[in-house]
C-alpha positions as CSV (number, residue, x, y, z in Angstrom):
1,M,0.2,58.4,73.3
2,S,-2.0,55.7,74.7
3,N,-2.2,53.9,78.0
4,T,-3.2,50.4,78.9
5,T,-6.2,50.1,81.3
6,I,-6.9,46.9,83.1
7,S,-10.5,46.6,84.2
8,A,-9.8,45.4,87.7
9,S,-12.5,47.0,89.8
10,Y,-12.2,44.7,92.8
11,A,-10.3,47.4,94.8
12,N,-13.4,49.6,94.6
13,L,-15.5,46.9,96.3
14,V,-13.3,46.9,99.5
15,G,-14.8,50.1,100.8
16,V,-18.3,48.9,100.1
17,V,-17.6,45.8,102.2
18,V,-16.2,47.9,105.1
19,R,-19.4,50.0,105.0
20,L,-21.5,46.9,105.1
21,L,-19.6,45.7,108.1
22,R,-20.4,48.9,109.9
23,V,-24.1,48.5,109.1
24,I,-24.0,44.9,110.4
25,E,-22.4,46.0,113.6
26,K,-25.2,48.5,114.2
27,Q,-27.6,45.5,114.5
28,R,-28.0,43.7,117.8
29,D,-25.9,40.5,117.8
30,L,-28.7,38.1,118.2
31,G,-27.0,35.3,116.4
32,P,-28.7,32.7,114.3
33,N,-31.0,30.0,115.7
34,E,-30.7,26.5,114.3
35,V,-32.6,27.4,111.1
36,K,-31.9,31.1,110.3
37,A,-30.2,34.3,111.1
38,P,-32.1,37.6,111.6
39,D,-33.4,38.6,108.2
40,R,-31.7,42.0,107.9
41,E,-28.3,40.7,109.1
42,N,-28.6,37.7,106.8
43,G,-29.0,39.9,103.7
44,L,-26.1,42.2,104.7
45,A,-23.8,39.3,105.6
46,A,-24.6,37.4,102.4
47,T,-23.7,40.5,100.4
48,V,-20.4,40.7,102.1
49,V,-19.7,37.0,101.4
50,M,-20.4,37.5,97.7
51,L,-18.4,40.7,97.4
52,C,-15.4,39.1,99.2
53,A,-15.4,36.3,96.6
54,A,-15.4,38.9,93.9
55,I,-12.5,40.8,95.5
56,I,-10.5,37.5,95.6
57,E,-11.2,36.6,92.0
58,G,-10.5,40.1,90.8
59,S,-7.1,40.3,92.5
60,V,-6.2,36.8,91.4
61,H,-7.1,37.5,87.7
62,R,-5.3,40.8,87.7
63,R,-2.1,39.2,88.9
64,Y,-2.6,36.3,86.6
65,H,-2.8,38.7,83.7
66,F,0.7,39.9,84.3
67,E,2.0,36.4,84.5
68,E,0.3,35.6,81.2
69,L,2.1,38.6,79.6
70,A,5.4,37.3,81.0
71,G,4.7,33.9,79.5
72,S,5.0,32.1,82.8
73,V,1.4,30.7,82.8
74,S,-1.1,29.6,80.1
75,P,-4.3,31.6,79.4
76,D,-6.2,28.4,79.5
77,Q,-5.3,27.8,83.1
78,R,-7.5,30.5,84.5
79,K,-10.6,28.8,82.9
80,S,-10.4,26.0,85.5
81,R,-11.1,26.9,89.2
82,E,-9.0,23.9,90.3
83,R,-6.0,25.0,88.2
84,L,-6.4,28.6,89.3
85,L,-6.4,27.5,92.9
86,Q,-3.3,25.4,92.3
87,W,-1.6,28.5,90.9
88,L,-2.7,30.6,93.9
89,E,-1.5,28.1,96.5
90,P,2.2,28.9,96.6
91,H,1.4,32.6,96.7
92,L,-0.3,32.0,100.0
93,A,2.6,30.0,101.5
94,S,3.4,32.7,104.1
95,S,-0.2,33.9,104.6
96,A,-2.5,33.2,107.5
97,V,-5.0,31.6,105.1
98,D,-4.5,28.8,102.7
99,V,-6.0,27.9,99.3
100,R,-8.7,25.7,100.9
101,H,-10.1,28.8,102.7
102,V,-10.3,30.5,99.4
103,E,-12.2,27.5,98.0
104,E,-14.6,27.7,100.9
105,V,-15.3,31.4,100.3
106,F,-16.0,30.6,96.6
107,S,-18.3,27.8,97.5
108,A,-20.2,30.0,100.0
109,R,-20.6,32.6,97.2
110,D,-21.8,29.9,94.7
111,M,-24.4,28.7,97.3
112,L,-25.8,32.3,97.4
113,V,-25.5,33.3,93.8
114,H,-26.9,30.0,92.4
115,A,-29.6,30.0,95.0
116,H,-29.1,26.5,96.4
117,T,-32.5,25.4,97.8
118,W,-32.5,23.3,100.9
119,V,-35.8,21.8,102.0
120,A,-36.5,21.1,105.7
121,K,-39.3,20.7,108.2
122,T,-39.2,23.0,111.2
123,D,-41.2,23.4,114.4
124,G,-42.3,27.0,113.7
125,L,-41.6,30.4,115.1
126,P,-40.2,31.8,117.3
127,T,-37.7,29.1,118.4
128,L,-37.2,27.4,114.9
129,H,-35.6,24.1,115.2
130,F,-35.4,21.4,112.6
131,V,-37.9,18.6,112.9
132,E,-36.1,16.8,110.0
133,P,-32.6,17.6,108.7
134,P,-32.6,19.7,105.6
135,T,-31.8,18.1,102.2
136,L,-30.0,19.6,99.2
137,A,-30.9,17.1,96.5
138,G,-29.8,18.1,93.0
139,Y,-27.5,20.9,94.0
140,G,-23.8,21.3,94.5
141,D,-21.0,20.1,92.2
142,P,-18.2,17.9,93.5
143,R,-16.2,21.0,94.7
144,F,-19.1,22.0,96.9
145,R,-19.7,18.6,98.2
146,R,-16.0,18.3,99.0
147,I,-16.0,21.2,101.5
148,L,-19.5,20.7,102.9
149,D,-20.0,19.1,106.3
150,E,-23.5,17.7,105.6
151,K,-24.3,17.3,109.3
152,T,-23.8,20.9,110.2
153,R,-24.4,22.4,106.7
154,K,-21.1,24.4,107.1
155,S,-17.8,24.3,105.4
156,T,-15.3,22.0,107.0
157,D,-12.4,24.5,107.9
158,L,-13.8,28.0,108.3
159,R,-17.2,26.7,109.4
160,L,-19.0,29.1,106.9
161,N,-22.7,28.6,106.8
162,L,-23.7,26.9,103.5
163,Y,-27.4,27.0,104.4
164,P,-28.3,30.3,102.8
165,I,-30.7,31.8,105.4
166,R,-28.3,31.1,108.3
167,V,-25.5,33.3,106.9
168,W,-24.7,35.9,109.6
169,R,-21.9,38.3,110.7
170,R,-19.4,35.6,111.6
171,D,-19.5,34.4,108.0
172,A,-19.0,38.0,106.8
173,Y,-16.0,38.5,109.1
174,E,-14.3,35.2,108.1
175,C,-14.7,35.9,104.3
176,F,-13.4,39.4,104.8
177,R,-10.3,38.1,106.5
178,V,-9.6,35.7,103.7
179,A,-10.1,38.3,101.0
180,I,-7.8,40.9,102.6
181,S,-5.2,38.2,103.3
182,V,-5.2,37.2,99.7
183,L,-4.8,40.9,98.7
184,A,-1.8,41.2,101.0
185,A,-0.2,38.0,99.8
186,L,-0.4,39.0,96.2
187,E,0.9,42.5,96.9
188,A,3.9,41.1,98.6
189,S,5.3,39.7,95.3
190,D,3.6,41.9,92.7
191,P,5.5,41.7,89.4
192,I,5.4,45.5,88.7
193,G,5.8,46.5,92.3
194,L,2.3,47.9,92.6
195,T,0.8,48.4,96.0
196,L,-2.9,48.1,95.6
197,R,-4.9,51.1,96.6
198,S,-7.2,48.8,98.6
199,N,-4.4,47.7,101.0
200,S,-3.1,51.1,101.9
201,E,-6.1,53.4,101.7
202,E,-7.8,54.2,105.0
203,Y,-11.5,53.4,105.6
204,W,-13.8,54.8,108.2
205,Y,-14.4,52.1,110.8
206,R,-15.4,52.4,114.5
207,G,-14.9,56.1,114.8
208,S,-11.7,56.6,112.8
209,H,-10.0,56.2,109.5
210,R,-8.2,52.9,109.5
211,T,-6.1,50.7,107.2
212,L,-7.3,47.3,106.3
213,P,-4.7,45.5,108.5
214,E,-6.0,47.7,111.4
215,I,-9.6,46.8,110.6
216,M,-8.8,43.1,110.4
217,G,-7.1,43.3,113.8
218,M,-10.3,44.8,115.3
219,L,-12.7,42.3,113.9
220,P,-14.2,40.2,116.7
221,V,-13.4,36.5,116.7
222,I,-16.9,35.0,117.1
223,E,-17.4,31.5,118.3
224,D,-19.1,29.2,115.8
225,R,-22.8,28.7,116.7
């Protein structure tokens, strides 16, 4: 007798993200200046952003696999991000997030993974302000340009920092909310009735074991800076 194993490891990343959020919250909330976030927080928050994108992609591809088996979608469709987002959109109809938010998380991840290099002149430490606006010549495909507010160097809806060294805890929180909302939306109509471990398991957060909905409810809503 043999079993079929699907290599969907994204659920194992959720606990890692929660641990990273705990580490971030141990740091003083100094916030970013115009140019950059505190170095330690920037690295932690950037890692959360990248992992949240991986969680979203993993959950989407797992669900998509079952629909391929049922013959309701084409295997070629998952090869295009645009077509995959089109497939995801109706699944998020009753969610607090929409497919554009997912696209912004993916673009923030791409900015970090592909090391988009902005070039700017600043006035020096410790205040760090731009003397001339940063430029991003030669980077960013049309998808990235579509969600980029060039004046603020943030995404247009969630206001995620797309200037790499300015990523901070607010970006981490926003990406985590999107990732867990996508998990919940896909669970609600899972074709085999599976409740993903990551949406029911408890994680240690702020002094107690809590479920993901509880953690989401405790995340501070930080004003864009």
